[in-house]
Structure formats: C-alpha cells, structure tokens
C-alpha positions as CSV (number, residue, x, y, z in Angstrom):
1,X,-14.8,-23.5,2.8
2,X,-12.7,-26.5,1.6
3,X,-10.2,-24.3,-0.1
4,X,-9.7,-22.2,3.0
5,X,-11.7,-19.0,2.5
6,X,-14.6,-18.0,4.7
7,X,-18.2,-18.1,3.6
8,X,-21.0,-16.3,5.4
9,X,-24.2,-18.3,6.1
10,X,-27.5,-17.6,7.7
11,X,-28.4,-20.7,9.8
12,X,-31.9,-21.7,10.7
13,X,-32.9,-24.7,12.7
14,X,-35.8,-26.3,14.5
15,X,-36.8,-29.6,16.2
16,X,-39.6,-31.9,15.2
17,X,-41.0,-34.8,17.1
18,X,-42.3,-38.0,15.5
19,X,-45.6,-39.1,17.0
20,X,-45.1,-42.8,16.6
21,X,-41.5,-42.9,17.7
22,X,-40.0,-41.7,20.9
23,X,-37.4,-39.4,19.3
24,X,-37.0,-36.0,17.9
25,X,-35.2,-34.7,14.9
26,X,-33.5,-31.4,14.2
27,X,-33.8,-29.8,10.8
28,X,-31.2,-27.2,9.8
29,X,-31.1,-24.9,6.8
30,X,-28.2,-22.9,5.6
31,X,-28.4,-19.9,3.3
32,X,-25.3,-18.4,1.7
33,X,-25.3,-14.7,2.4
34,X,-21.7,-14.0,1.5
35,X,-22.7,-11.9,-1.6
36,X,-25.4,-10.0,0.3
37,X,-23.0,-9.1,3.2
38,X,-20.3,-8.1,0.7
39,X,-22.7,-5.9,-1.2
40,X,-24.1,-4.3,2.0
41,X,-20.6,-3.5,3.3
42,X,-19.6,-2.0,-0.1
43,X,-22.7,0.1,-0.4
44,X,-22.4,1.4,3.2
45,X,-18.8,2.4,2.6
46,X,-19.7,4.2,-0.7
47,X,-22.6,6.0,0.9
48,X,-20.3,7.2,3.7
49,X,-17.8,8.3,1.0
50,X,-20.5,10.2,-0.9
51,X,-21.6,12.1,2.2
52,X,-18.0,13.0,3.1
53,X,-17.2,14.1,-0.4
54,X,-19.8,16.8,-0.1
55,X,-17.7,18.4,2.6
56,X,-14.7,19.1,0.4
57,X,-14.0,20.9,-2.8
58,X,-10.7,20.1,-4.5
59,X,-10.2,17.0,-6.7
60,X,-7.5,15.6,-4.5
61,X,-9.5,16.1,-1.3
62,X,-12.6,14.4,-2.9
63,X,-10.5,11.5,-4.0
64,X,-8.7,11.1,-0.7
65,X,-12.1,11.2,1.2
66,X,-13.5,8.5,-1.0
67,X,-10.3,6.4,-1.0
68,X,-10.1,6.5,2.8
69,X,-13.6,4.9,3.2
70,X,-12.9,2.3,0.6
71,X,-9.6,1.4,2.2
72,X,-11.4,0.5,5.4
73,X,-13.0,-2.4,3.6
74,X,-9.9,-3.5,1.8
75,X,-10.4,-1.7,-1.5
76,X,-7.6,0.3,-3.1
77,X,-8.4,3.1,-5.5
78,X,-6.8,4.9,-8.4
79,X,-7.9,7.6,-10.8
80,X,-6.3,7.9,-14.2
81,X,-6.6,11.2,-16.1
82,X,-6.6,11.5,-19.9
83,X,-4.6,13.9,-22.0
84,X,-6.6,16.4,-24.1
85,X,-6.6,14.2,-27.2
86,X,-7.7,11.1,-25.3
87,X,-4.7,9.1,-26.3
88,X,-3.0,8.4,-23.0
89,X,-3.9,8.0,-19.3
90,X,-1.7,9.0,-16.4
91,X,-2.0,7.8,-12.8
92,X,-2.8,11.0,-11.0
93,X,-4.4,9.8,-7.7
94,X,-4.0,6.5,-5.9
95,X,-4.5,5.2,-2.3
96,X,-1.7,2.6,-2.3
97,X,0.9,2.8,0.5
98,X,3.2,5.6,-0.4
99,X,6.3,3.5,0.7
100,X,5.3,0.8,-1.7
101,X,4.8,3.3,-4.5
102,X,8.2,4.9,-3.9
103,X,9.8,1.4,-3.9
104,X,8.1,0.7,-7.2
105,X,9.3,4.0,-8.7
106,X,12.8,3.3,-7.5
107,X,12.9,-0.1,-9.1
108,X,11.3,1.1,-12.3
109,X,13.5,4.2,-12.5
110,X,10.5,6.5,-13.2
111,X,7.9,8.4,-11.3
112,X,4.4,6.8,-11.5
113,X,2.8,10.0,-12.8
114,X,5.3,10.1,-15.6
115,X,4.1,6.8,-17.0
116,X,1.7,7.2,-19.9
117,X,-0.8,4.4,-20.6
118,X,-2.0,4.1,-24.1
119,X,-5.7,4.0,-24.5
120,X,-5.8,2.6,-28.0
121,X,-3.4,-0.2,-27.3
122,X,-5.4,-1.6,-24.3
123,X,-8.8,-3.0,-25.1
124,X,-10.2,-2.5,-21.6
125,X,-9.3,1.2,-21.6
126,X,-10.8,1.7,-25.1
127,X,-14.1,0.1,-23.8
128,X,-14.2,2.4,-20.8
129,X,-13.1,5.6,-22.5
130,X,-15.0,5.4,-25.8
131,X,-18.0,3.3,-24.8
132,X,-18.4,4.6,-21.2
133,X,-18.6,1.0,-20.1
134,X,-17.7,-0.3,-16.6
135,X,-15.6,-3.5,-16.6
136,X,-14.8,-6.2,-14.0
137,X,-11.4,-7.6,-14.7
138,X,-10.8,-11.0,-13.1
139,X,-7.6,-12.1,-14.9
140,X,-5.5,-9.4,-13.3
141,X,-2.1,-10.8,-14.4
142,X,-2.9,-10.6,-18.1
143,X,-4.4,-7.1,-17.7
144,X,-1.5,-5.7,-15.7
145,X,1.1,-7.2,-18.1
146,X,-0.8,-5.6,-21.0
147,X,-0.9,-2.2,-19.2
148,X,2.7,-2.0,-18.0
149,X,5.2,-0.4,-20.4
150,X,7.6,-2.9,-22.0
151,X,10.5,-2.2,-19.7
152,X,8.3,-2.9,-16.6
153,X,6.5,-6.1,-17.8
154,X,9.0,-8.3,-16.0
155,X,7.7,-6.9,-12.7
156,X,4.0,-8.0,-13.3
157,X,3.9,-10.8,-10.8
158,X,5.9,-8.9,-8.2
159,X,3.6,-5.9,-8.5
160,X,0.5,-8.1,-8.1
161,X,2.0,-9.8,-5.0
162,X,3.3,-6.6,-3.4
163,X,0.1,-4.7,-3.8
164,X,-2.2,-7.8,-3.2
165,X,-4.1,-7.2,-6.4
166,X,-6.6,-9.8,-7.6
167,X,-9.5,-8.1,-9.3
168,X,-10.2,-4.7,-10.9
169,X,-13.3,-2.7,-11.7
170,X,-12.8,0.1,-14.2
171,X,-15.5,2.7,-14.4
172,X,-15.7,6.0,-16.5
173,X,-15.9,9.4,-14.8
174,X,-18.3,11.3,-17.1
175,X,-20.3,14.5,-16.6
176,X,-22.4,16.0,-19.4
177,X,-20.8,13.7,-22.0
178,X,-17.3,15.0,-20.9
179,X,-14.9,12.2,-20.1
180,X,-12.9,13.2,-17.0
181,X,-11.0,10.0,-16.3
182,X,-11.2,6.3,-15.1
183,X,-11.9,5.2,-11.6
184,X,-10.0,2.0,-11.0
185,X,-10.8,0.1,-7.8
186,X,-9.0,-3.1,-6.7
187,X,-10.1,-5.9,-4.4
188,X,-9.9,-9.6,-4.1
189,X,-13.6,-9.9,-3.4
190,X,-15.3,-8.1,-6.3
191,X,-18.2,-9.9,-7.9
192,X,-20.3,-9.3,-10.9
193,X,-23.0,-7.4,-9.0
194,X,-20.5,-4.8,-7.9
195,X,-20.2,-3.4,-11.4
196,X,-23.5,-1.6,-11.1
197,X,-22.7,-0.3,-7.6
198,X,-19.3,1.1,-8.6
199,X,-20.7,2.6,-11.8
200,X,-23.2,4.7,-9.7
201,X,-20.4,5.7,-7.3
202,X,-18.2,6.8,-10.2
203,X,-21.0,9.0,-11.5
204,X,-21.3,10.6,-8.0
205,X,-17.6,11.1,-7.8
206,X,-17.4,12.7,-11.2
207,X,-20.3,15.0,-10.2
208,X,-18.5,16.0,-7.0
209,X,-15.4,16.8,-9.1
210,X,-17.4,18.8,-11.6
211,X,-19.1,20.8,-8.8
212,X,-15.7,21.3,-7.0
213,X,-14.2,22.5,-10.2
214,X,-17.0,25.1,-10.7
215,X,-16.6,26.3,-7.1
216,X,-12.8,26.6,-7.4
217,X,-13.2,28.6,-10.6
218,X,-15.7,30.9,-8.9
219,X,-13.3,31.3,-6.0
220,X,-10.5,32.1,-8.3
221,X,-12.6,34.7,-10.2
222,X,-13.6,36.2,-6.8
223,X,-9.9,36.3,-5.7
224,X,-8.9,37.9,-9.0
225,X,-11.6,40.5,-8.7
226,X,-10.5,41.3,-5.1
227,X,-6.9,41.5,-6.3
228,X,-8.0,43.8,-9.2
229,X,-10.1,45.9,-6.8
230,X,-7.2,46.1,-4.4
231,X,-4.7,47.1,-7.1
232,X,-7.2,49.7,-8.4
233,X,-7.6,51.1,-4.9
234,X,-3.9,51.3,-4.4
235,X,-3.5,53.0,-7.8
236,X,-6.2,55.5,-6.9
237,X,-4.6,56.1,-3.6
238,X,-1.3,56.7,-5.2
239,X,-2.8,59.0,-7.9
240,X,-4.6,61.0,-5.2
241,X,-1.4,61.4,-3.2
242,X,0.6,62.5,-6.3
243,X,-2.3,64.8,-7.3
244,X,-2.7,66.4,-3.9
245,X,1.0,66.7,-3.0
246,X,2.4,67.7,-6.4
247,X,4.5,70.9,-6.5
248,X,2.8,71.7,-9.8
249,X,-0.7,72.8,-10.4
250,X,-2.9,69.9,-11.5
251,X,-6.5,69.8,-12.5
252,X,-9.0,67.3,-13.9
253,X,-12.0,68.1,-16.2
254,X,-14.9,66.3,-17.6
255,X,-15.9,65.9,-21.3
256,X,-17.6,69.4,-21.1
257,X,-14.4,71.0,-19.9
258,X,-15.7,71.5,-16.4
259,X,-13.0,71.3,-13.7
260,X,-13.9,68.3,-11.5
261,X,-10.8,68.1,-9.4
262,X,-8.1,70.7,-8.6
263,X,-5.1,70.6,-6.2
264,X,-4.0,73.2,-3.7
265,X,-1.2,74.5,-5.9
266,X,-3.4,75.3,-8.8
267,X,-5.8,77.2,-6.5
268,X,-2.9,79.2,-5.1
269,X,-1.5,79.9,-8.6
270,X,-4.9,81.3,-9.8
271,X,-6.1,82.8,-6.6
272,X,-9.3,80.8,-6.4
273,X,-10.7,78.6,-3.7
274,X,-11.2,74.9,-4.6
275,X,-15.0,75.3,-4.9
276,X,-14.6,78.5,-7.1
277,X,-12.2,76.9,-9.4
278,X,-14.3,73.8,-9.8
279,X,-17.2,76.0,-10.9
280,X,-15.2,77.1,-13.9
281,X,-14.4,75.6,-17.4
282,X,-10.9,75.6,-18.5
283,X,-11.5,78.3,-21.2
284,X,-13.2,80.5,-18.5
285,X,-9.7,81.1,-17.1
286,X,-7.9,81.3,-20.5
287,X,-6.9,84.8,-21.5
288,X,-9.3,86.0,-24.3
289,X,-6.4,87.2,-26.4
290,X,-5.0,83.7,-26.5
291,X,-4.8,83.1,-30.2
292,X,-4.9,79.3,-30.2
293,X,-8.1,78.7,-28.1
294,X,-10.0,77.2,-31.1
295,X,-7.1,74.9,-32.0
296,X,-6.8,73.9,-28.4
297,X,-10.4,72.8,-28.3
298,X,-9.7,70.7,-31.4
299,X,-6.7,69.1,-29.6
300,X,-8.8,68.3,-26.6
301,X,-11.3,66.6,-28.9
302,X,-8.4,64.5,-30.4
303,X,-7.3,63.5,-26.9
304,X,-10.8,62.3,-26.1
305,X,-10.9,60.2,-29.3
306,X,-7.5,58.8,-28.7
307,X,-6.0,60.4,-31.8
308,X,-3.2,62.0,-29.7
309,X,-2.1,60.9,-26.2
310,X,-1.5,64.4,-24.8
311,X,-0.6,68.0,-25.7
312,X,1.8,70.6,-24.4
313,X,1.5,74.4,-24.9
314,X,2.4,77.7,-23.3
315,X,-0.7,79.8,-22.5
316,X,-1.8,82.7,-20.3
317,X,-4.4,82.1,-17.6
318,X,-6.6,84.7,-15.9
319,X,-6.2,84.8,-12.1
320,X,-9.1,85.7,-9.9
321,X,-7.9,89.3,-9.2
322,X,-7.3,90.1,-12.9
C-alpha cells in the first residue's frame, strides 16, 4: 500500500486474442481479501483456544490457554474483574510481557492489580458492564488517558508505544445474567466485523470459567468431605483405643439401656464374658436394693434429651457369681 502497510489480494488473470489484430491482451483482476484472511486467522485462533480451554479447569489456566493462542497472531489479552458492587474493575489477568508490566509498576509506584478503574466514570466500561455491549475502540490514546488514574495520565503515550497498543475490543463476560468481568483484547488490526467474533468468544470463555468454578467447588466439597471422613475415622480410632485400653471399666448402651459395647476391664470387674455382658441391660446388673434406680432412669432420660451433660453416682453392681 502507498502508506507502507501490506494488503492481501487474490489475483486472477487471463489472455485474450483479438481476431482482427495480430496481438493478445492480458486482463487482470484483483480482489482485496485482507479482511477475509484476517477474519479467518482470528477465527482459527479462537477455535483452537476454545478447544484447549476445555482441557483445563481453573480461571487462570483458562485465561492463559486462550491468551497463548491469541498471542500467536499478535493479540494481547486482559480480563478485568469487578468488585461486588460493580463500582470498580481490577486488572486480574493479562498476557503482556511480564518484564514490561514490572517496569510499568516500578515507574508508577504501584502494582497493576492494586489499580482500581472506575466503571461509572468511564463511558466505555458503563456500556459494557450495564448494557452487555461489545465495543471496538479505535482512538486508543483518548481511551487509555481516560482509564488511567490521574497520577498516571502523563504516561499515556509511553504506555501505548511500549505495549504497541492501537485498537481495543471490550466484551462482557456474562453467564446466566451474572456479570463476571470484561475481556479486553488489543491489536493493531481489529476491524468492525471482529466485534461479533470476539463477543462469541467472550461468551465461550465466560462459560468455561463458570464450568471451571463449578468443578472446583465440587472438588473442594469432595476434599472437605474426605478430610471430615478422615478426621472422623481418626477420632473413632482414638476413641476405640481409649475405650479398649482404659484401666477403668467402660461400657456403651443404646436408648433401651442395652449394653452395645463393653471393654475388657468391665468384663473382669463383673465376671462376665463380653457376649454375656452385652446381652444385659444396665439395670440387670444393678443391685435390687439400690434405692435410686428410678431416679437414675430419669437422669438417663435427661442425658438423652440434653438437659444434663452427664451424671455421677456411687452404686452397687451384681457380678456374675452373686
């Protein structure tokens, strides 16, 4: 092209002969296919990104997978996450060179993720967040100057030059009417028809995030359940060890006062085998002259209902040989 950039053409040509003249002519036709080739390259990259996103789960892995494919065709990516009240955006994920980002942070004296971008004060962000609209931004200098906090505005041109930013497309990440963030992609070659393509991709990326979040929550619940089961098993093992190895007699009974578990010491103290003692109720081995049997039954009832935590009493028991 006259201004120095390259344009893709499809050339067609053929010869014709004139019957009344001893000469031939060549007719050539040129078709500008720059936009078609650009769109095809973008769609292929996005299709590959979508396929690869299905292989990962976490948000950061999904973003990195998509960003890697886009970077191959000269597109940088960023995802901005809103706060709970949809007042500010923070730059959580980006594919820019980490050295350039660290240099920017050093000059600015702040970490990129600490910078909060006001949604209400920036028209483009309001359009994307509140109207779910995808925007192509061609005047990148005015947009970046508007986005940057006041103390960083002097760096606008330097930032655009350093990061080679010319055009933006901003697209909402939405699933089931829930706004999850803004996908911002930057390239010098974006055209109007790319808006639709990026919008579809943003929906797919948001869906992958949503699915990944669900899977991670399920995995966390499974892990918690396993940890709970492990803790319960350890607690049961410890209780069993204490119960079986206690120097004191210990028994367990059900709600009908049947012994369900007895330790070796209690068997020796009362002269019963384990099976014999487990066939008894606790009042079967209580001495009939014990004056407080009825009140003890009432205390057991209160323990069952939680009215009292435990009870303590001195009482005579009947051994097997008595």
